[in-house]
N, C-alpha and C positions, 0 to 999 in steps of 0.2 A: 704629145698630149695637149688637148687644148684647154686654155685657161678658162674657168667659169667667167662670165661677165660679172663686173663689179655691181654692187647693189644700186648705184645711181641709173643703171641701165633698165631698172624696173621701176617706172614712175608711179608713185603712189596715186590713189584715187584723187587726192586734192590736186596734185601737180598736173592732172590730167584734165582739169577744168578749162573751159576756155577763159582767155584774158578779161578781166573785169567782170567775172561771174560772180554773182552774189550768192551762190550756193556753197554748200559746205561738203567736204569729203567725208565719206564714211568709212574710210580706212581705219582699222583698229578698233578701239573701244569708243561705241557711240551711245553709251549709256546716258541717262539723264534726260535733260530737255534739249531738244534739238530744233532749230529754226532755219527755214530756207526761203529766200526770195523776199521781195516788198510785202508788207502788208501780211506777212506770215502768220499763222496761228500756232502758238506754242502747244505741243502735245507731249505727254510722258505716259509711257505704258507701264503700268505697274502689275505685277504677277501676285495676285492675293494668294495667301496661303489657304489651303483647304479648311472649310468650315467644319468644326467638329461638334456636332450636337450633343448635349448631355445625354448620358446613357439612359438615363431615366425615360427619355423620349424616343428612344430607338425601338421601332418594332420590326423583328425579324421576318425574312422572307419565309413563304410558307413551307418551303423544302428544305430549310437550313438544318444541317446535320452532317456528321462525318463519322458515323458508325461503319465498323468493317463488315464485310461480306459474311453471311451466316452459312456454315458448311451444309452441303446437301443432306448429310447422313446426321440425323439427331435422334439417338436410340438411347432408352433407358434413362431419361431425365425428365420424363413428363411430370412426375411428382415433385421432383425438385424445381421445376418451373413453376408449379402451382404454388410452392412454398414461397417463391420469390414474388410471385403475383401477389400473394395474400399479404406478405410483409409491406411491399411497395404501395399497397392500396390502405395501409394504416391511416388512423386520423392525425390531425394535425397539420399546419402549413408546411413544416419540414419533416421529411421522412428520410432516414438514412438506413440502408441495409447493406451488411457486409457479408458476402459470400466467401468463406475461407476454406482451404484444403491444400493438398500436396500440389506441386508444381506440375502441370500437365494433366491434371485431373478433370479438366473441362470448365473451369470457372469462367474464362473470358468467352467461351463458346456459349455458356448458359446466358451470360449477360448480353451477348449480342443477340441471341435468340429473343430474349424478352424485350429488348430496345426495337428490334425489328417488328414484333408484333404490336408493340404499343406506341408505334412512332406517331400515328395519327391523333393520340391523345395530348401531345405536348407541342408547344409553340417552338421548342428547340430541343434537339437531342445532340449532346456533345461528348464525344470520348476523348479521354486524356490518358495516355500512358503515364501513370504515376508512381514510377518506381525510384523516383528522387525529387526532393522538393523543388529543385530547379525545373524538372520536367512537368510539374504541376504548374509553375510559373509561366513556362513557355506554352502548355496547353491554353491557359487562361487568355494568354496575349493573343494567340492565334484565333480563338473564339472572339475576342473583341474586335480584331480585324475582319472577321468574317460578318459581324454584325454591322459594323461601320468601317469601311475601307479607308476613310480618312485617318483613323487611329494609326495606320501603318507608318506614318511619319514621326510618330512619338517613340521615346526610349522605351525599352523592353519592359521596364518597371512601370511606366506609366500605361502602357497597354495592359499589363496584367491588372493593374488598378481599375481601369475601365471595364475589364471583364468581371471583376468582382461585384463592381458597382451594378452592372446590368443584372447579374445573377440576384443581387439583394434587393433589387427594386421591381422584379418582375415575378409574376406567379406562372405555373404551368410548364415548367421546363424540367428536363431530365439530364442529369450529369452522371457519366460513368467515369469513375476513377479506377483504372485497371491496373492490377499487380501493385497495390499500394504497399510499402514496406512495413510502415507502422501508422497506427491511428494518429499518433501525434503529428505526422507529416501533414494531414488535412486539418487539424484541430483549428487552426487560425481561420481557415478559409470557412469552415463549417459555423464557427462563431458568428460570423457576419451575415449568414443565410437567415432570412425570414420567410422565405417561400421555397417551393420546389422539391425535387426528389433527387436523391443522390444514391446510386448503386456503386458499391465497392466491391473489388475482388481482392484478395490477399492470401498470402501463405501464412500469415500470422494468425495463430490459433486463439491467442488471448488479447485482452485489453480492449475489448469492444464494448463493454457494459456501459460506458459514459459516452459512446460515439452512436449507436443505433442497434437495431436488431442483427444478432450474429447468426449466419446460416451455415452450418458446417456441410461440406459436400464431400462425401466418400467416393472411393472408386467404384466402377461400374459393378453391377451384380454379374455373376459369371454367365448367366444365360444371356444377359443383354450384351455382354463383351463379344460372345460368339456372334449373336444377331448383327452386331455392329460390324464384325470382321467379314461376315457373308455378305451384308449389304454393299460394303465398300468394294469387294471383288466383283459381285455379280453387276454393280453399277459401272465399273470400269469395262468389264469383259464378260458380257451376259453369257457367253459359251463356256466360261471357265468352270471346271469340274470342282465343287466346294467340298467334297467328300473329305478332304484331308484337313479342313479348317479347324474341327473339333480337335483332331488329334495334334494339330500343330499348338492350338491353345494350351492343351494338357502338356505337351512337351516343354512350352515356355514357362508352364507352372502357374498355378492360380486360377484358372477358367473353371476347372472342375472342383474347386474347393466347396464344400457344403455351404449353402447360403444360410444355415442356422448358426453359423459362427464366424466370425471375421477371420480371414486368411492371415498368416504371419507377414510381418512387413516386407520380408523379401519375396513374397508371392504376390502381395498387393499391388507391387510395381507393375506386374505383367497385366493388370486390369486398367492400366492408364491408357487414355486414347493414342498417345503417341506409339506406345508399344503395340497396340492393335493394328495401327496403320503400318508398322514396320512388318508385322506377320503378313499381313494382306499383300505386300510387296514380295515377301518371300514365297507366297504361293503362286502369285502370278507369273513367276519366273520359269 
């Protein structure tokens, strides 16, 4: 077994210099001011921290936004979309609209559709999954970093504050708080806003009177549910025979319930888009 050479067999940079050399070795830590040779010029390299502009002065890029993709199939929500558009066009510098309904009823899809159609009207469109207060803080922090990358070096709470400061000092933006658990989770944020539009989706049915306009979103009309099911099937497999679509809807319950009166809760669940998509998978098999 060969014994490794001792440390002295590896000369340092300084020991390798010629005799009587006036230079310095750069082995190890060479930070600070270094001088070499006669009549040398002292130089020190300083790495400056990124300059963070006041958020009041930050102008977003023209295409800044993070909204999710809109599903290709959008059926039976045209009137609901008009209600959202009417509410969001309301007077005042700050407009807040809350779309509330059952989980899976299509609140997020409706919000994504609205934001896609009106993207060009806003300087920034930012989507935050707001199912917890901490999620709102993270969403605002990410928005601040997107607006000014230099903010990324700050602590999370400072990033969040920068995001709020930008919203409070600029008009013309659209903020979507998706799946908000309770109005109080966004109350402190909304209290600081003096401009902009906020679209909220939530399962919470009550408590919006002091927040903004509440828009209930019901399950799809039975005819619209069948139309959605058929379009999903034809879109993925044009040659598929859809003759059994209506029968499957009736078997699952709710799709043939008279439109003149609301179906029972147990049947209303069959009119939710996730259930419709499950039916389409069954037909394609």
